[in-house]
N, C-alpha and C positions, 0 to 999 in steps of 0.2 A: 201531591199533597200540598195543603196550604202551609201547615206548620211543620217545621223540621227542627230536630235537635241538632244545632250547629256547633255548640261548644260544650264540652263535658267538663267534669270537675278538675282535671289535671291541666293546668295552664290554659293557653289560648289556641292550641292546635286544632285545626279544622278537621272534623270527621263527618263523613257523609254516610248516614245510616240508610242502606239500601235493602230491598227485599220486602215487597208489599205484604207478604204473609206474616212478617214478624214485627213490623214497625209499630203497629198499634199496641201489641202486647208488651213490647219493650218499653215504650213510653209510659203506658199505664202502670206497669210494675214499678217504674222509676218514680212516678208520682207517689205511689204508695210507700216506697222505701224512703224517699226523701221528705215526704209529708208536705210537699209544696208543688205549686204549678210552675212550669217552665215559661218564662216570659210573661207571667201574669195571666195565663190562660187556664181554664178549667179542663179536666180530662175529657168532658164530652165534646170539646171543640178540637181535639187533637187529630182525629183521623182526616185523611185527605178528601174523603167524599163530602160533598156539599149537603148539609142538613136540610130537610124539607122546610124547616121554619126560617132558614137563612135566605133572605131575599136577594142579596147581592154580595159580591166579594168585598164591599165596602163596610159591611156590618161588623164592626170591631168593638171589643170591650175597651173601656177607658184604660190607658196605660199600655196598650199593645203597641209593639213596634211593627211598622208596616213599610212596604216598599212597592213601587210600581215597576212595570216591565222596563221602562226607560231607565229608572234609577238602578235597577239590577244590571242592565247591560252596561251602563256607564261605570259601575263599580267593577264589573268583571273586566272591562276594557277590550281593546282590539288584540286578538291573539290567534292561536292556531285555527280555531273554528272559523273566524272571519276570513282567514287566508284561504282555507278550503272553499268557503262559500264564494269568495272573490273569483277563484279559478273556475268554479262551476258556472257562476253567473256570466263570467267573461267568455266562457266557451259558447254559451247561448248567443251572446252578442256577436261573437266571431262568426258563428254559423249563419245568423240572420244578415250580417254584413255581406257575406258572400252572396246570399240570395239577392240583396239589393244592388251590389256592385255589378252583378252580371247584366243588369238592365242597360248599363252604358256600353256593354260589349255585344249583347244579343241583337239589338236593333240594327247596328251597322252590318252585321253578318247576314241577317235575314233580308235586309234591304237589297242586297245583291242576289242572294240565293232564290228568294221568292219574288224578286222584282217589286218590292213594296214602294208605295209613294210615301211622301213625308208624313202625312197625317196617319198612315197606317203604322209607321215606325213609332210615332208618338203614342198611338193608342195601345201598343204592346206594353209600353211603360205605364201609361195612365190606368189600364185595367188592373194592374197590381195594386196601385194606390186606391182605386175604387173598392177593391176587396178589403183593403186595410181600413178604409174609412167606415165601411159598412159594419165591420166586425169590431172596431175599437171599443164602442160602448157595450157591445154584447160581451166581449171578453172582460171588460171592467165589472159588469154585473155578475158574471160567473165567478170572477175572482173574489168579489165581496160575499157571495152567497155560498160558494163551495170551497173556497180556499185558494191561496196563491199557488201552492204546489200542484193541485189538480189542474188548474188553468194552464200552467206552464207546460206540463206533460202533454195535455190535449192539443194545445196550439202547435207544439213542436212536431208531434206525430202527423198532424194534418199538413203542415208545411212540407215536411219531408216526403210524405206520400205523393202529394200532387207535384212537388218539385221533380221527383223521379219520373212521374207520368208525363210531365211536359216535355221530357227528352224524346218522347215518342210521338209528339204532335205531328200529324201528317200535313196540316195546312194552317193557314192564317187563323181561321175561325176556331179550330181546336186549340191553337196556341193561346188565343184570347181567353177561352174558357178555363183552361188549366192554370194559366198564370194568374187569372183572377182568383182562383181558389187558393193558390199559393199566397196571394196577398191577404186573403181571408185569414189564413193561419198566422202570417207574420204580424197581423194586427194585434195579436196578444203578446208579442215580444216585450213591449215596454213595461209590462207588469213584473218582469224580473227585477226592474229597478225598485218597484214597490216592496217586494220581498227582501231584497238586499238592503235597502235603506232601513227597514224596520229591525234589522239585526245589528246595526252599527251604533257605536257610542257617539254621543253628540259632538265631541271634539274632533273626531276623525271622519265624520260623515261626508262632508263636502269633498275632502281629498280622496277618500276611498271610492266614492261614486264616480268622481271624475277620472281617477286613474284606472278604474275597471273598464272605462270606455276605451282604453288602449286596445282591448281585445277587438273592438269594432274596427279600429284602424288596422290591426293585424289581419283581421278577416278580409278587409277591403284590399289590402296589399297582397295577401295570399291569392285572392281571386284573380287579380291582374296578372300575377306571376304564373298562376295556373293556366290562364288564358294564353299567355305567351308560349306555353309549352303545348297545350292541347289543341288550340284553334288551328295552327298551321298543319297539323297532322291528322287529328281525329275529328275536328269540327265541333259545332255548337251542341249537338245532342249529348256527346260525352261530357262536355263542360257542364251542362245542366244536371246530368245524372250524378256526377262526382260532387258537385257543389251542394247537393241535398243530403249527402251521407253524414256530415257532422251533426246534423239535427237528430239523426237516429241515435248516435252515440250519446248526445245530451239527454235524450229521453230515458236511456238505460241508466245513466249516472244519477238521474233524479230520484232513484230509490233511496239514496243517502240524504236527499234534501229534506229538512224539517219544515213543518208548517210554521207560519209566523206566530210567535207568542202573542203579539198584539191582536192579531186576528182571532186567536182562540179566546182571549180575554173578552173581546167585544161580543163574542158569540156565547159567552157563559161557560166555556170549557176551561175552567181555571186549573184543573189538575193537569190537562195537556200542556197548558202554558207553562206551569211550574216545571213539568218534566223537561220541556224544551230548554228552559233557562238553566236547569241543573246540568243538562247535557253540555251546554255552552261553557259552564263553569268547569266541568270536568276536562273538556278539551283544552281549555285555556290554562288549566292548573291554578284556578283562582277560587276563593271561597264565595259562597252565596251570601247575600246580605242577611243580617239577623232579622227575624220577624216574619211577617206574613205578607204574601203577595196580594195586592188589592188593585182595583181599577183606580185610575187617577181622577175619576169623577163619580158622583153619586146619583146620577139620574139615568133613565133609560136612553139608549142610543137608537135614533132613527137612521136606517141604513138604505143605501142604494137608490136614492131619489135625486134626479137631476135638479129639481127645484131647490134642494138643500145647498147646491153650489152657489145659489144667489141669495143666501141669507145676508142681512145687512153687513155683517163683518167680512163677507167674502165676495160680494157681487162685483165690486170694482176690480178686485184681484182676478176673478174669473174672466171678466170681459177683456182685460188687458193681456192676460195669459193666452187667451185664444188668439189674439193678434200676434203675440210673440211666437207661438207655436206654428201658426200658419205661415208666417214669414220665414221662420227657421227652416221648415221643410221645403218651402218654395225656393229658397236661396241655396240650401245645402244640396238638394238633389239637382237643382238647376246648375250649380257649378260642376257637379259630377258629369251630368249629361252635356253641359256646355263644352267641357274639355274635349271629348271625342268629337262633338259636333264642329268645334272650331278647327280640329285637325282635318275635317272633311269640308270646311267652308269653301264654297266655290268662288269667293270674290278675289282670290289671289293676294289677299292682304293679311287677314287674321288667321295665321297659322299655316297657310299654304303658300307655296312659291309661285304657282301659276294658276290661272283661271281654268275651270273645267265645267262641264255640264253636269249638274247634280242629278238630272233625270235622263241619262243617255238612252238612245233608242237601241243601241247594241249592248248586249249583255257583257261582252268582253271589256267595255269601257267603264263598267261600274267600279267605283273606287272603294276598296275595303281598307280596314285598319292595317297598317304595316308594322313591322317590328319596331321602327322608330316611334310610331304612335303609341304602341304598348309601353315602350320605355319611358316616354314623356308622361304617359298616364300614371305609370308607377311612381314617378317623381312627385307628381301633384298629390297622389294618394298618401305618400309618406308625410305630407304636410300636416296630417292630422296628429302626428306625434308631438311636434313642438307646440301645436295649438292646444293640446290637452295639458301639457306641462305649464304653459303660460296661464291657462284657465285655472288649474289647480292652485297656483300661487295667488292669482288675483281674487279668487272666491273667498279666501281666508284673509286677504289683505284689505280689500276695499268693499267686500260684501257681494252678495249674489246679483242684485239688480244692477248695480253699477258695473259689474264685470260684463254682463250682457250688453249694457249700453255702450261701453267702450268697444267691445268686439264687433257689434253691429256697425259702428262708425268706421272702424278700420277696414272692415270688409267693403263698405261702400266706396271708400277711397280707392282701394286696389282693384275692385271690379270695374270702376269707371276708367281706370288706366288701361284696361283691356281694349277700350275703344281706340287706343292709339295704334296706327298701322306700323308695326315694328317687327323685329326679328322673332324667329321661333323661340330662341332661348329666353328673351325678355318676356315674351308672352307666357311661357311656362312659369317664369318666376312670379309674374303677377297673379296667375291662377293658383300658384303654390301658396302665396301669402293669403289670398282671399279665402281659399279652402281651409287654411289653418284657423282663421278667425271665425268663420261661420260654423266650423265644426266645434270650436270652443264655445260659441254662443249657444249652440244646440245642447251641448253638455251642461252648460249653466242652467238652461231651462229644465233639464232632467234632474239636476240637483235641487233646484228651487221648488219645483212643483210638488214632489212628495213631502217636502218639509212644510209647505204652507197649508196643505190640506190635512185635516184630522183623520185618524184611522178610520172612523165611521164612513168617510166618503173619499178616502185617499185613492183607492183603485179607480173609483168612478171619475174622480177629478182628473187623474192621469189619463184615463180612457177617453174622456171628452176632449181633453187637450190634444191627445193623439189623433182623434177624429178630425179636429180642426187642421192639424198638421197635414192630414191626408188631402184636405181640400187644396192646400198650397201645392202638394206634390202632384195632384191630379192635373192642375193647370200648367205646371212648369214644363212638361215635355213639349207642349205646343208652343212654348216660348223658345226653349233651347233647341228644339229639333225642327220646328216649322217656321216661326217668325224669324229665327236667326238666318235662314236661307234667303229671306226676303230683305231683311235689314238687320245686320249685326249690331249697328248702333242702337236701334230701338230696343232690341232684346237685352243687350247688356245694360243699357240705361234703366230699363224697367227693374232689373235686379237691384241696382243701386238705390233707386227711389223707394222700393219696398222696404229695404233695410233701414233707411232713414226713418220711416214711419215706425218700424219696430224698435228703434233706439229710443224714440220718444215714449212709446208704450212701456218699455222696460224701466225707463227713468222714473215714470210716475206710478210704478207699482207701490201700493200703500204699505206693504209689509216687507220688512227686511228679515230674512230668516237666519242670518249669520249668528251662531251661538245660541240659537233658540231651540228649546226642547220641542220635539214632535208632539202634537196634541192628539187626543183621542176622540173628542166630540166638537161639534161646531160651537157650542157654548163656551169652550175654552179659548177660542180664537180671539185674540185682541190685536190691537195695533201697537206693538211695543215701540219704545224709543229706538230710533235708528242706531243700531250697534255698529254700523260700518264706519261711523264718523269718529 
């Protein structure tokens, strides 16, 4: 319903009148008994259904009290509902992180078992990102047309199904096909951030989105520990099969997941949006705002077109964000793959104690990851936790774009230090710090992007940025797994140089979203005064 009787005659206690069969009768009878309208509205506007003559949710009588979705969520605040949503969203991130982290483990294993060359190892990783890039915009459009909830369930089921099937891949070609389809499903995972951000109060949005990314770190760490147990005994097929199961659980739990109220409003489903907001208020034990739910703008919304990302208010932001996302993925997945690749590096300097032949003629000479390698990989994976906490602090302290700028620069410094021929312990420390800060920069981009794009194009904006990220991710295996074996210095320096470019792009982003309300249409996007200063 649009109009709700929220306060009755006795004091100011909040009372929620529920029961669709009785609400209209109760309110109409009260009008007759009291001889007046509640909140200045006439009886023919009380019912929740939209009247044929009512053209939009913004058609209000003079003197009406109104509130938007964001104003309602801000008043209700962060509570039990958001905690449950954080856990569910985080579980999705954890499951997807396991599917991504396995890339650093699978290639070295298949290198020996199937006697793959370097380019074939890289292609097993690249094909996943090709699937992700191809599907990112598709998932964004599905998300905007059919809803966030539908998209998340569909992409999770696809990822789980083909993840399990890939455990039975009989050869290299089948592995490429099945892992590519896994990538197609994973391409929809970033939309969980879209749904999550739309349910968060403005004050806590940056911290909440950043901290929920801890589940990604948990999933990555869990995958490495799982590999430490499974790989020596059962092998990679069992690791692939077990790693896909959490997505099946997420798909089942999605029955509880509500559709975004912002999405329902922009689609004209005002009753559904109000029902969702009432549900949040009940879960959090807080009252709904007085008045009527309305859209925050009074004109029609054009949806789902890539050209809308290049309106005058957003064209520079879109171009710079594409650079930021491309470099984020290139460097983040690069440092993940680089870690295991460095442990196998044949130069006897970067991570290995002695030189060896990376392409031995004898199968028994093939070097696989050892228990020590898995242990060091676990340590570098744990780097994501301090990276997230540092990012959560900086986002609210100095703003979104300056946080990304600083973290790109710190990553550049420490990844360049990896060029030093040093001990295994010091190498692991350099990789630890570099991964912490590139992980933080990536999360900063995940916070900034849903905030800067309006609801009408938010999922599409995030989807296209995600597609650009896949371009970087497609390239990075050939740097970390192929170029590294030819020249470690060239590969490492390339990562440092790319992040310097990204730091400049982040610095010149024209819109700072710290403390800024999320918008619903492109016409509402302006360049506010920098609130981070």
